N, CA and C atoms as a LAMMPS dump frame, in Angstrom:
ITEM: TIMESTEP
0
ITEM: NUMBER OF ATOMS
645
ITEM: BOX BOUNDS ff ff ff
-5.0000000000000000e+02 5.0000000000000000e+02
-5.0000000000000000e+02 5.0000000000000000e+02
-5.0000000000000000e+02 5.0000000000000000e+02
ITEM: ATOMS id mol type element x y z
1 1 1 N 230.048 351.123 -25.018
2 1 2 C 229.036 351.912 -25.722
3 1 3 C 227.751 351.944 -24.89
4 2 1 N 227.137 353.13 -24.701
5 2 2 C 225.892 353.181 -23.956
6 2 3 C 224.832 352.304 -24.607
7 3 1 N 223.962 351.749 -23.779
8 3 2 C 222.988 350.806 -24.307
9 3 3 C 221.985 351.466 -25.241
10 4 1 N 221.82 352.793 -25.117
11 4 2 C 220.824 353.455 -25.947
12 4 3 C 221.384 353.899 -27.289
13 5 1 N 222.66 353.687 -27.512
14 5 2 C 223.256 354.032 -28.799
15 5 3 C 223.328 352.792 -29.669
16 6 1 N 223.295 352.994 -30.97
17 6 2 C 223.486 351.862 -31.873
18 6 3 C 224.425 352.248 -32.984
19 7 1 N 225.061 351.252 -33.547
20 7 2 C 226.09 351.491 -34.553
21 7 3 C 225.835 350.612 -35.762
22 8 1 N 225.99 351.219 -36.932
23 8 2 C 225.83 350.466 -38.181
24 8 3 C 227.023 350.806 -39.062
25 9 1 N 227.877 349.825 -39.282
26 9 2 C 229.082 350.095 -40.06
27 9 3 C 229.937 351.122 -39.333
28 10 1 N 230.276 352.195 -40.042
29 10 2 C 231.128 353.231 -39.46
30 10 3 C 230.316 354.379 -38.876
31 11 1 N 228.994 354.234 -38.831
32 11 2 C 228.123 355.304 -38.349
33 11 3 C 227.524 354.909 -37.006
34 12 1 N 227.66 355.792 -36.025
35 12 2 C 227.1 355.565 -34.695
36 12 3 C 225.988 356.584 -34.469
37 13 1 N 224.824 356.109 -34.059
38 13 2 C 223.672 356.972 -33.832
39 13 3 C 223.283 356.881 -32.362
40 14 1 N 223.241 358.039 -31.705
41 14 2 C 222.953 358.089 -30.272
42 14 3 C 221.707 358.952 -30.023
43 15 1 N 220.6 358.34 -29.661
44 15 2 C 219.404 359.131 -29.345
45 15 3 C 219.656 360.023 -28.13
46 16 1 N 219.134 361.247 -28.19
47 16 2 C 219.283 362.203 -27.103
48 16 3 C 217.963 362.918 -26.877
49 17 1 N 217.789 363.435 -25.679
50 17 2 C 216.711 364.392 -25.468
51 17 3 C 217.138 365.723 -26.077
52 18 1 N 216.183 366.616 -26.297
53 18 2 C 216.53 367.948 -26.795
54 18 3 C 217.467 368.634 -25.81
55 19 1 N 217.181 368.5 -24.523
56 19 2 C 218.034 369.112 -23.51
57 19 3 C 219.437 368.519 -23.539
58 20 1 N 219.518 367.215 -23.762
59 20 2 C 220.828 366.574 -23.836
60 20 3 C 221.627 367.052 -25.035
61 21 1 N 220.955 367.246 -26.152
62 21 2 C 221.627 367.765 -27.341
63 21 3 C 222.167 369.166 -27.08
64 22 1 N 221.345 370.02 -26.479
65 22 2 C 221.791 371.378 -26.186
66 22 3 C 223.002 371.347 -25.263
67 23 1 N 222.962 370.501 -24.253
68 23 2 C 224.09 370.389 -23.32
69 23 3 C 225.364 369.947 -24.031
70 24 1 N 225.251 368.969 -24.905
71 24 2 C 226.417 368.494 -25.659
72 24 3 C 227.015 369.621 -26.492
73 25 1 N 226.146 370.358 -27.184
74 25 2 C 226.633 371.429 -28.048
75 25 3 C 227.28 372.54 -27.228
76 26 1 N 226.656 372.91 -26.124
77 26 2 C 227.222 373.961 -25.277
78 26 3 C 228.586 373.536 -24.751
79 27 1 N 228.714 372.294 -24.318
80 27 2 C 230.009 371.8 -23.833
81 27 3 C 231.065 371.882 -24.924
82 28 1 N 230.684 371.515 -26.128
83 28 2 C 231.659 371.564 -27.223
84 28 3 C 232.052 372.996 -27.552
85 29 1 N 231.082 373.89 -27.565
86 29 2 C 231.361 375.283 -27.908
87 29 3 C 232.227 375.94 -26.843
88 30 1 N 231.867 375.746 -25.592
89 30 2 C 232.605 376.407 -24.515
90 30 3 C 233.969 375.772 -24.282
91 31 1 N 234.224 374.633 -24.903
92 31 2 C 235.549 374.039 -24.814
93 31 3 C 236.583 374.754 -25.661
94 32 1 N 236.135 375.699 -26.481
95 32 2 C 237.038 376.473 -27.329
96 32 3 C 237.163 377.886 -26.783
97 33 1 N 238.387 378.382 -26.697
98 33 2 C 238.618 379.742 -26.222
99 33 3 C 238.425 380.727 -27.369
100 34 1 N 238.277 381.995 -27.025
101 34 2 C 238.156 383.032 -28.039
102 34 3 C 236.783 383.037 -28.673
103 35 1 N 236.648 383.836 -29.713
104 35 2 C 235.378 383.944 -30.428
105 35 3 C 235.107 382.654 -31.203
106 36 1 N 233.893 382.149 -31.079
107 36 2 C 233.492 380.917 -31.763
108 36 3 C 232.264 381.228 -32.604
109 37 1 N 232.309 380.832 -33.87
110 37 2 C 231.209 381.083 -34.79
111 37 3 C 230.532 379.767 -35.13
112 38 1 N 229.238 379.682 -34.792
113 38 2 C 228.487 378.431 -34.897
114 38 3 C 227.35 378.609 -35.899
115 39 1 N 227.218 377.66 -36.804
116 39 2 C 226.113 377.639 -37.76
117 39 3 C 225.216 376.449 -37.464
118 40 1 N 223.909 376.711 -37.318
119 40 2 C 222.911 375.645 -37.218
120 40 3 C 222.124 375.64 -38.521
121 41 1 N 222.252 374.569 -39.281
122 41 2 C 221.688 374.467 -40.622
123 41 3 C 220.648 373.358 -40.659
124 42 1 N 219.557 373.599 -41.362
125 42 2 C 218.578 372.535 -41.523
126 42 3 C 217.37 372.986 -42.316
127 43 1 N 216.673 372.023 -42.875
128 43 2 C 215.398 372.28 -43.544
129 43 3 C 214.479 373.012 -42.565
130 44 1 N 213.62 373.926 -43.044
131 44 2 C 212.74 374.65 -42.124
132 44 3 C 211.936 373.753 -41.188
133 45 1 N 211.588 372.544 -41.631
134 45 2 C 210.817 371.64 -40.771
135 45 3 C 211.596 371.226 -39.523
136 46 1 N 212.923 371.289 -39.57
137 46 2 C 213.738 370.942 -38.402
138 46 3 C 213.874 372.103 -37.433
139 47 1 N 213.418 373.291 -37.821
140 47 2 C 213.458 374.503 -37.007
141 47 3 C 214.865 374.8 -36.483
142 48 1 N 215.807 375.036 -37.387
143 48 2 C 217.165 375.361 -36.929
144 48 3 C 217.205 376.606 -36.055
145 49 1 N 216.264 377.537 -36.273
146 49 2 C 216.236 378.753 -35.46
147 49 3 C 215.905 378.439 -34.004
148 50 1 N 215.084 377.396 -33.782
149 50 2 C 214.717 377.04 -32.411
150 50 3 C 215.922 376.487 -31.652
151 51 1 N 216.707 375.634 -32.297
152 51 2 C 217.904 375.12 -31.636
153 51 3 C 218.898 376.245 -31.398
154 52 1 N 219.073 377.115 -32.39
155 52 2 C 219.998 378.241 -32.215
156 52 3 C 219.551 379.116 -31.044
157 53 1 N 218.256 379.398 -30.963
158 53 2 C 217.744 380.197 -29.847
159 53 3 C 217.998 379.497 -28.513
160 54 1 N 217.827 378.178 -28.49
161 54 2 C 217.968 377.423 -27.247
162 54 3 C 219.401 377.396 -26.729
163 55 1 N 220.355 377.679 -27.591
164 55 2 C 221.757 377.703 -27.163
165 55 3 C 222.116 378.984 -26.434
166 56 1 N 221.345 380.033 -26.632
167 56 2 C 221.755 381.361 -26.161
168 56 3 C 221.901 381.426 -24.654
169 57 1 N 220.853 381.098 -23.904
170 57 2 C 220.915 381.254 -22.449
171 57 3 C 221.918 380.316 -21.79
172 58 1 N 222.009 379.025 -22.189
173 58 2 C 223.053 378.177 -21.593
174 58 3 C 224.472 378.694 -21.859
175 59 1 N 224.698 379.257 -23.046
176 59 2 C 226.016 379.818 -23.33
177 59 3 C 226.286 381.031 -22.455
178 60 1 N 225.293 381.878 -22.286
179 60 2 C 225.467 383.039 -21.411
180 60 3 C 225.679 382.613 -19.962
181 61 1 N 224.957 381.57 -19.551
182 61 2 C 225.131 381.06 -18.195
183 61 3 C 226.536 380.516 -17.984
184 62 1 N 227.156 380.058 -19.062
185 62 2 C 228.541 379.563 -19.002
186 62 3 C 229.559 380.695 -19.094
187 63 1 N 229.07 381.931 -19.137
188 63 2 C 229.96 383.086 -19.144
189 63 3 C 230.385 383.57 -20.506
190 64 1 N 229.679 383.133 -21.547
191 64 2 C 230.064 383.538 -22.895
192 64 3 C 229.066 384.556 -23.447
193 65 1 N 229.54 385.713 -23.937
194 65 2 C 228.645 386.634 -24.659
195 65 3 C 228.154 385.95 -25.928
196 66 1 N 226.914 386.247 -26.329
197 66 2 C 226.329 385.598 -27.506
198 66 3 C 225.841 386.653 -28.491
199 67 1 N 226.176 386.457 -29.761
200 67 2 C 225.652 387.269 -30.858
201 67 3 C 224.739 386.363 -31.673
202 68 1 N 223.447 386.601 -31.588
203 68 2 C 222.468 385.75 -32.279
204 68 3 C 222.095 386.391 -33.616
205 69 1 N 222.388 385.68 -34.703
206 69 2 C 222.222 386.205 -36.054
207 69 3 C 221.453 385.19 -36.895
208 70 1 N 220.683 385.696 -37.885
209 70 2 C 219.878 384.825 -38.747
210 70 3 C 220.204 385.084 -40.211
211 71 1 N 220.366 384.024 -40.984
212 71 2 C 220.654 384.225 -42.412
213 71 3 C 219.511 384.957 -43.101
214 72 1 N 218.272 384.774 -42.624
215 72 2 C 217.121 385.425 -43.267
216 72 3 C 217.205 386.944 -43.167
217 73 1 N 218.017 387.462 -42.269
218 73 2 C 218.211 388.914 -42.162
219 73 3 C 219.358 389.413 -43.032
220 74 1 N 219.924 388.498 -43.836
221 74 2 C 221.018 388.857 -44.745
222 74 3 C 220.714 388.371 -46.163
223 75 1 N 219.465 388.508 -46.565
224 75 2 C 219.095 388.16 -47.931
225 75 3 C 219.581 389.242 -48.894
226 76 1 N 219.867 388.823 -50.108
227 76 2 C 220.178 389.794 -51.153
228 76 3 C 218.905 390.552 -51.527
229 77 1 N 219.018 391.719 -52.17
230 77 2 C 217.813 392.447 -52.581
231 77 3 C 216.913 391.569 -53.46
232 78 1 N 215.623 391.78 -53.334
233 78 2 C 214.666 390.969 -54.097
234 78 3 C 214.916 391.06 -55.593
235 79 1 N 215.364 392.205 -56.059
236 79 2 C 215.62 392.361 -57.494
237 79 3 C 216.694 391.404 -57.982
238 80 1 N 217.572 390.981 -57.097
239 80 2 C 218.635 390.034 -57.459
240 80 3 C 218.228 388.595 -57.167
241 81 1 N 217.723 388.364 -55.963
242 81 2 C 217.455 386.966 -55.607
243 81 3 C 216.245 386.401 -56.348
244 82 1 N 215.337 387.272 -56.792
245 82 2 C 214.141 386.805 -57.508
246 82 3 C 214.22 387.099 -59.001
247 83 1 N 215.432 387.291 -59.486
248 83 2 C 215.631 387.625 -60.903
249 83 3 C 215.011 386.58 -61.821
250 84 1 N 215.045 385.324 -61.407
251 84 2 C 214.498 384.246 -62.236
252 84 3 C 213.127 383.785 -61.731
253 85 1 N 212.471 384.618 -60.963
254 85 2 C 211.152 384.288 -60.443
255 85 3 C 211.195 383.919 -58.974
256 86 1 N 210.024 383.843 -58.384
257 86 2 C 209.913 383.573 -56.955
258 86 3 C 210.037 382.095 -56.613
259 87 1 N 210.021 381.234 -57.618
260 87 2 C 210.034 379.798 -57.339
261 87 3 C 211.134 379.091 -58.117
262 88 1 N 212.282 379.706 -58.162
263 88 2 C 213.412 379.099 -58.865
264 88 3 C 214.304 378.385 -57.845
265 89 1 N 214.355 377.055 -57.857
266 89 2 C 215.122 376.337 -56.836
267 89 3 C 216.623 376.59 -56.908
268 90 1 N 217.161 376.812 -58.103
269 90 2 C 218.593 377.071 -58.209
270 90 3 C 218.945 378.403 -57.562
271 91 1 N 218.095 379.41 -57.743
272 91 2 C 218.338 380.691 -57.092
273 91 3 C 218.237 380.56 -55.579
274 92 1 N 217.259 379.781 -55.102
275 92 2 C 217.112 379.57 -53.664
276 92 3 C 218.387 378.994 -53.069
277 93 1 N 218.978 378.052 -53.77
278 93 2 C 220.188 377.411 -53.264
279 93 3 C 221.416 378.302 -53.392
280 94 1 N 221.541 378.988 -54.511
281 94 2 C 222.789 379.684 -54.821
282 94 3 C 222.763 381.195 -54.623
283 95 1 N 221.568 381.811 -54.645
284 95 2 C 221.576 383.258 -54.764
285 95 3 C 220.72 384.067 -53.815
286 96 1 N 220.096 383.434 -52.839
287 96 2 C 219.223 384.212 -51.968
288 96 3 C 219.987 384.917 -50.844
289 97 1 N 220.931 384.227 -50.224
290 97 2 C 221.623 384.777 -49.056
291 97 3 C 222.872 385.53 -49.5
292 98 1 N 223.077 386.706 -48.909
293 98 2 C 224.279 387.505 -49.187
294 98 3 C 225.412 386.983 -48.309
295 99 1 N 226.035 385.903 -48.776
296 99 2 C 227.093 385.26 -47.991
297 99 3 C 228.28 386.19 -47.794
298 100 1 N 228.586 387.016 -48.794
299 100 2 C 229.695 387.951 -48.664
300 100 3 C 229.479 388.917 -47.517
301 101 1 N 228.263 389.445 -47.394
302 101 2 C 227.956 390.365 -46.301
303 101 3 C 228.003 389.652 -44.958
304 102 1 N 227.498 388.419 -44.904
305 102 2 C 227.555 387.672 -43.647
306 102 3 C 228.997 387.443 -43.204
307 103 1 N 229.834 387.03 -44.132
308 103 2 C 231.235 386.818 -43.784
309 103 3 C 231.902 388.123 -43.361
310 104 1 N 231.712 389.149 -44.15
311 104 2 C 232.409 390.425 -43.921
312 104 3 C 231.908 391.154 -42.677
313 105 1 N 230.588 391.266 -42.536
314 105 2 C 230.01 392.124 -41.509
315 105 3 C 229.704 391.405 -40.194
316 106 1 N 229.716 390.084 -40.229
317 106 2 C 229.398 389.338 -39.01
318 106 3 C 230.546 388.414 -38.615
319 107 1 N 230.804 387.425 -39.445
320 107 2 C 231.683 386.338 -39.028
321 107 3 C 233.145 386.745 -38.944
322 108 1 N 233.623 387.527 -39.906
323 108 2 C 235.003 388.016 -39.84
324 108 3 C 235.102 389.212 -38.912
325 109 1 N 234.118 390.108 -38.97
326 109 2 C 234.165 391.312 -38.127
327 109 3 C 234.153 390.964 -36.646
328 110 1 N 233.411 389.926 -36.262
329 110 2 C 233.363 389.545 -34.85
330 110 3 C 234.734 389.148 -34.333
331 111 1 N 235.525 388.514 -35.179
332 111 2 C 236.858 388.075 -34.776
333 111 3 C 237.877 389.208 -34.893
334 112 1 N 237.902 389.882 -36.031
335 112 2 C 238.957 390.854 -36.309
336 112 3 C 238.691 392.237 -35.729
337 113 1 N 237.416 392.604 -35.598
338 113 2 C 237.087 393.964 -35.175
339 113 3 C 236.34 394.032 -33.85
340 114 1 N 235.944 392.884 -33.304
341 114 2 C 235.227 392.894 -32.042
342 114 3 C 233.846 393.515 -32.136
343 115 1 N 233.229 393.406 -33.298
344 115 2 C 231.88 393.928 -33.497
345 115 3 C 231.223 393.141 -34.619
346 116 1 N 229.903 393.299 -34.745
347 116 2 C 229.204 392.597 -35.826
348 116 3 C 227.934 393.366 -36.159
349 117 1 N 227.433 393.128 -37.355
350 117 2 C 226.186 393.739 -37.808
351 117 3 C 225.052 392.746 -37.548
352 118 1 N 224.091 393.077 -36.673
353 118 2 C 223.039 392.101 -36.332
354 118 3 C 222.126 391.752 -37.493
355 119 1 N 221.79 392.737 -38.321
356 119 2 C 220.896 392.518 -39.455
357 119 3 C 221.327 393.414 -40.603
358 120 1 N 220.966 393.017 -41.818
359 120 2 C 221.283 393.805 -43.006
360 120 3 C 220.02 394.265 -43.728
361 121 1 N 219.086 393.332 -43.941
362 121 2 C 217.912 393.648 -44.756
363 121 3 C 216.679 392.977 -44.153
364 122 1 N 215.586 393.729 -44.086
365 122 2 C 214.343 393.173 -43.581
366 122 3 C 213.793 392.202 -44.621
367 123 1 N 213.582 390.927 -44.263
368 123 2 C 213.145 389.946 -45.267
369 123 3 C 211.722 390.179 -45.755
370 124 1 N 210.938 390.959 -45.037
371 124 2 C 209.556 391.231 -45.429
372 124 3 C 209.466 392.474 -46.302
373 125 1 N 210.081 393.576 -45.848
374 125 2 C 209.99 394.837 -46.603
375 125 3 C 211.05 394.957 -47.683
376 126 1 N 212.114 394.138 -47.595
377 126 2 C 213.239 394.185 -48.534
378 126 3 C 214.048 395.48 -48.404
379 127 1 N 213.887 396.181 -47.305
380 127 2 C 214.628 397.411 -47.085
381 127 3 C 215.781 397.186 -46.12
382 128 1 N 216.808 398.015 -46.25
383 128 2 C 217.908 397.97 -45.297
384 128 3 C 217.384 398.228 -43.894
385 129 1 N 217.883 397.458 -42.921
386 129 2 C 217.458 397.673 -41.54
387 129 3 C 218.194 398.845 -40.893
388 130 1 N 219.272 399.294 -41.526
389 130 2 C 220.097 400.376 -40.978
390 130 3 C 220.521 400.081 -39.538
391 131 1 N 220.771 398.825 -39.263
392 131 2 C 221.174 398.426 -37.91
393 131 3 C 222.562 398.95 -37.582
394 132 1 N 222.768 399.272 -36.326
395 132 2 C 224.088 399.687 -35.848
396 132 3 C 224.9 398.445 -35.493
397 133 1 N 226.207 398.583 -35.553
398 133 2 C 227.065 397.477 -35.144
399 133 3 C 226.927 397.235 -33.645
400 134 1 N 227.034 395.98 -33.257
401 134 2 C 227.001 395.597 -31.847
402 134 3 C 228.372 395.068 -31.451
403 135 1 N 228.689 395.175 -30.179
404 135 2 C 229.984 394.717 -29.69
405 135 3 C 230.053 393.195 -29.662
406 136 1 N 231.232 392.675 -29.954
407 136 2 C 231.511 391.245 -29.844
408 136 3 C 232.816 391.094 -29.064
409 137 1 N 232.753 391.18 -27.741
410 137 2 C 233.978 391.104 -26.934
411 137 3 C 234.635 389.735 -27.059
412 138 1 N 235.888 389.616 -26.654
413 138 2 C 236.569 388.321 -26.719
414 138 3 C 235.75 387.236 -26.019
415 139 1 N 235.705 386.086 -26.633
416 139 2 C 234.922 384.984 -26.08
417 139 3 C 233.502 384.921 -26.571
418 140 1 N 233.108 385.861 -27.426
419 140 2 C 231.747 385.859 -27.973
420 140 3 C 231.488 384.594 -28.789
421 141 1 N 230.284 384.082 -28.66
422 141 2 C 229.83 382.991 -29.524
423 141 3 C 228.802 383.565 -30.495
424 142 1 N 229.124 383.54 -31.773
425 142 2 C 228.181 383.946 -32.803
426 142 3 C 227.343 382.726 -33.155
427 143 1 N 226.04 382.809 -32.943
428 143 2 C 225.137 381.697 -33.237
429 143 3 C 224.278 382.102 -34.429
430 144 1 N 224.478 381.417 -35.537
431 144 2 C 223.817 381.724 -36.807
432 144 3 C 222.961 380.545 -37.215
433 145 1 N 221.736 380.813 -37.672
434 145 2 C 220.906 379.72 -38.183
435 145 3 C 220.523 379.982 -39.631
436 146 1 N 220.191 378.908 -40.338
437 146 2 C 219.756 379.055 -41.719
438 146 3 C 219.461 377.716 -42.35
439 147 1 N 218.948 377.769 -43.562
440 147 2 C 218.694 376.57 -44.36
441 147 3 C 219.544 376.627 -45.62
442 148 1 N 219.971 375.476 -46.109
443 148 2 C 220.814 375.398 -47.318
444 148 3 C 222.08 376.235 -47.144
445 149 1 N 222.611 376.278 -45.929
446 149 2 C 223.681 377.227 -45.609
447 149 3 C 225.091 376.651 -45.656
448 150 1 N 225.223 375.346 -45.665
449 150 2 C 226.569 374.769 -45.618
450 150 3 C 227.338 374.963 -46.919
451 151 1 N 226.635 375.242 -48
452 151 2 C 227.311 375.46 -49.274
453 151 3 C 227.646 376.914 -49.546
454 152 1 N 227.474 377.792 -48.552
455 152 2 C 227.71 379.223 -48.753
456 152 3 C 229.137 379.643 -48.433
457 153 1 N 229.969 378.699 -47.98
458 153 2 C 231.357 378.996 -47.631
459 153 3 C 231.428 380.091 -46.566
460 154 1 N 230.636 379.912 -45.537
461 154 2 C 230.642 380.861 -44.429
462 154 3 C 231.806 380.574 -43.49
463 155 1 N 232.344 381.636 -42.917
464 155 2 C 233.519 381.528 -42.041
465 155 3 C 233.089 381.138 -40.631
466 156 1 N 232.735 379.862 -40.463
467 156 2 C 232.305 379.398 -39.149
468 156 3 C 233.318 378.398 -38.595
469 157 1 N 233.274 378.241 -37.278
470 157 2 C 234.187 377.319 -36.599
471 157 3 C 233.523 375.986 -36.286
472 158 1 N 232.204 375.982 -36.184
473 158 2 C 231.467 374.759 -35.89
474 158 3 C 230.154 374.788 -36.662
475 159 1 N 229.899 373.75 -37.431
476 159 2 C 228.645 373.664 -38.197
477 159 3 C 227.836 372.476 -37.698
478 160 1 N 226.555 372.728 -37.493
479 160 2 C 225.619 371.701 -37.029
480 160 3 C 224.545 371.548 -38.103
481 161 1 N 224.347 370.331 -38.58
482 161 2 C 223.313 370.083 -39.59
483 161 3 C 222.215 369.228 -38.991
484 162 1 N 220.979 369.712 -39.083
485 162 2 C 219.811 368.974 -38.633
486 162 3 C 219.271 368.21 -39.835
487 163 1 N 219.455 366.903 -39.836
488 163 2 C 219.231 366.088 -41.023
489 163 3 C 217.837 365.464 -41.025
490 164 1 N 217.262 365.394 -42.227
491 164 2 C 216.004 364.699 -42.461
492 164 3 C 216.201 363.685 -43.578
493 165 1 N 215.477 362.591 -43.509
494 165 2 C 215.416 361.71 -44.662
495 165 3 C 214.598 362.412 -45.745
496 166 1 N 214.743 361.973 -46.976
497 166 2 C 213.996 362.592 -48.071
498 166 3 C 212.476 362.503 -47.854
499 167 1 N 211.936 361.354 -47.417
500 167 2 C 210.489 361.313 -47.171
501 167 3 C 210.047 362.294 -46.077
502 168 1 N 210.839 362.416 -45.008
503 168 2 C 210.482 363.348 -43.932
504 168 3 C 210.575 364.789 -44.425
505 169 1 N 211.546 365.045 -45.27
506 169 2 C 211.697 366.38 -45.855
507 169 3 C 210.464 366.735 -46.69
508 170 1 N 209.989 365.77 -47.479
509 170 2 C 208.804 365.993 -48.304
510 170 3 C 207.576 366.236 -47.431
511 171 1 N 207.419 365.423 -46.395
512 171 2 C 206.259 365.588 -45.499
513 171 3 C 206.304 366.939 -44.782
514 172 1 N 207.504 367.413 -44.481
515 172 2 C 207.645 368.65 -43.735
516 172 3 C 207.625 369.904 -44.586
517 173 1 N 207.437 369.75 -45.887
518 173 2 C 207.41 370.897 -46.79
519 173 3 C 205.963 371.215 -47.172
520 174 1 N 205.473 372.41 -46.848
521 174 2 C 204.104 372.774 -47.248
522 174 3 C 203.944 372.683 -48.761
523 175 1 N 202.729 372.401 -49.192
524 175 2 C 202.468 372.226 -50.619
525 175 3 C 202.902 373.447 -51.417
526 176 1 N 202.668 374.635 -50.894
527 176 2 C 203.042 375.853 -51.615
528 176 3 C 204.552 375.992 -51.779
529 177 1 N 205.309 375.275 -50.943
530 177 2 C 206.768 375.353 -51.01
531 177 3 C 207.389 374.117 -51.656
532 178 1 N 206.575 373.285 -52.28
533 178 2 C 207.089 372.035 -52.851
534 178 3 C 208.161 372.283 -53.898
535 179 1 N 208.132 373.444 -54.552
536 179 2 C 209.165 373.767 -55.544
537 179 3 C 210.557 373.8 -54.919
538 180 1 N 210.643 374.021 -53.598
539 180 2 C 211.937 374.098 -52.925
540 180 3 C 212.63 372.745 -52.812
541 181 1 N 211.875 371.665 -52.947
542 181 2 C 212.469 370.334 -52.783
543 181 3 C 213.574 370.073 -53.79
544 182 1 N 213.455 370.643 -54.986
545 182 2 C 214.53 370.469 -55.976
546 182 3 C 215.829 371.092 -55.481
547 183 1 N 215.737 372.212 -54.754
548 183 2 C 216.937 372.835 -54.188
549 183 3 C 217.559 371.925 -53.125
550 184 1 N 216.718 371.298 -52.305
551 184 2 C 217.241 370.406 -51.27
552 184 3 C 217.834 369.14 -51.877
553 185 1 N 217.279 368.672 -52.991
554 185 2 C 217.874 367.527 -53.681
555 185 3 C 219.27 367.879 -54.189
556 186 1 N 219.406 369.059 -54.8
557 186 2 C 220.733 369.503 -55.258
558 186 3 C 221.693 369.666 -54.086
559 187 1 N 221.18 370.224 -53.02
560 187 2 C 221.992 370.421 -51.804
561 187 3 C 222.534 369.091 -51.297
562 188 1 N 221.672 368.089 -51.283
563 188 2 C 222.081 366.771 -50.813
564 188 3 C 223.151 366.177 -51.724
565 189 1 N 222.986 366.357 -53.04
566 189 2 C 223.947 365.788 -53.987
567 189 3 C 225.278 366.545 -53.995
568 190 1 N 225.204 367.866 -54.042
569 190 2 C 226.402 368.664 -54.296
570 190 3 C 227.143 369.077 -53.028
571 191 1 N 226.413 369.337 -51.964
572 191 2 C 227.053 369.784 -50.719
573 191 3 C 227.254 368.625 -49.75
574 192 1 N 226.386 367.613 -49.826
575 192 2 C 226.437 366.47 -48.919
576 192 3 C 226.521 366.936 -47.464
577 193 1 N 225.481 367.614 -46.977
578 193 2 C 225.563 368.24 -45.657
579 193 3 C 225.851 367.287 -44.515
580 194 1 N 225.428 366.031 -44.642
581 194 2 C 225.69 365.092 -43.546
582 194 3 C 227.163 364.71 -43.464
583 195 1 N 227.912 364.984 -44.514
584 195 2 C 229.361 364.779 -44.457
585 195 3 C 230.112 366.089 -44.244
586 196 1 N 229.528 367.183 -44.709
587 196 2 C 230.211 368.469 -44.61
588 196 3 C 230.155 369.061 -43.208
589 197 1 N 229.093 368.779 -42.456
590 197 2 C 228.911 369.392 -41.147
591 197 3 C 229.826 368.758 -40.101
592 198 1 N 230.183 369.55 -39.107
593 198 2 C 230.973 369.034 -37.978
594 198 3 C 230.123 368.167 -37.06
595 199 1 N 228.86 368.546 -36.897
596 199 2 C 227.928 367.807 -36.051
597 199 3 C 226.671 367.537 -36.866
598 200 1 N 226.226 366.285 -36.875
599 200 2 C 225.009 365.905 -37.599
600 200 3 C 224.007 365.362 -36.59
601 201 1 N 222.795 365.886 -36.678
602 201 2 C 221.723 365.462 -35.781
603 201 3 C 220.543 365.026 -36.631
604 202 1 N 220.121 363.778 -36.479
605 202 2 C 218.942 363.316 -37.211
606 202 3 C 217.691 363.844 -36.497
607 203 1 N 216.788 364.421 -37.29
608 203 2 C 215.628 365.107 -36.722
609 203 3 C 214.321 364.684 -37.366
610 204 1 N 214.21 363.437 -37.821
611 204 2 C 212.952 362.995 -38.405
612 204 3 C 211.812 363.16 -37.396
613 205 1 N 212.102 362.924 -36.118
614 205 2 C 211.178 363.24 -35.036
615 205 3 C 211.847 364.32 -34.2
616 206 1 N 211.42 365.586 -34.323
617 206 2 C 212.114 366.669 -33.634
618 206 3 C 212.101 366.542 -32.124
619 207 1 N 211.181 365.743 -31.58
620 207 2 C 211.148 365.544 -30.125
621 207 3 C 212.219 364.57 -29.659
622 208 1 N 212.764 363.795 -30.619
623 208 2 C 213.741 362.766 -30.261
624 208 3 C 214.928 362.833 -31.226
625 209 1 N 215.78 363.845 -31.087
626 209 2 C 216.944 363.939 -31.973
627 209 3 C 217.938 362.816 -31.695
628 210 1 N 218.786 362.565 -32.659
629 210 2 C 219.83 361.547 -32.511
630 210 3 C 221.124 362.091 -33.086
631 211 1 N 222.179 361.987 -32.295
632 211 2 C 223.486 362.476 -32.703
633 211 3 C 224.175 361.409 -33.542
634 212 1 N 224.694 361.816 -34.697
635 212 2 C 225.344 360.895 -35.63
636 212 3 C 226.836 361.154 -35.634
637 213 1 N 227.62 360.135 -35.447
638 213 2 C 229.076 360.269 -35.549
639 213 3 C 229.599 359.198 -36.487
640 214 1 N 230.656 359.549 -37.189
641 214 2 C 231.286 358.628 -38.137
642 214 3 C 232.713 358.357 -37.683
643 215 1 N 233.096 357.117 -37.719
644 215 2 C 234.462 356.775 -37.32
645 215 3 C 235.389 356.863 -38.525
């Protein structure tokens, strides 16, 4: 075991640099042939979009086409997702993202049809983006980011969860968004993202991630 890793019971925690984490993920992704669909999930304080963005160029350098997609561009219409108000934690967890559209127009289409829809709805204007389909040639890596996403039953091949302790989650949530913490509590209880994800990365200090593995 490397000297910088430590193990407690059946859980092994290995500190990594951000660059080392990206390298590990790229190696794992490129080890699979064909189209690979990757989800990076985490509380907004962990910046899952930043890790997803950081994967793009190394994957392209490895010869893989990349389709970069964001769950925030596949929200349901405001009339549906905000039916119970703008601060309903149950709706945030269960009803904001159009998982059916993501599966149908991105994750399944990339594999079965060799194309994908980059965006569906503008999260600011709530209007359809009217985006055209983009090509997804064989070997494409679909890189998707989002929060509270592991419970959406998305058709992905590799899921990465950026984990926070509850105190770090609270510190990383702006006061105006404190109502969202109830959704993350439910997520932790019902989805158990640290067990559901294929790869778990502890991110209490985003400058010093740690890879978690369970035997």
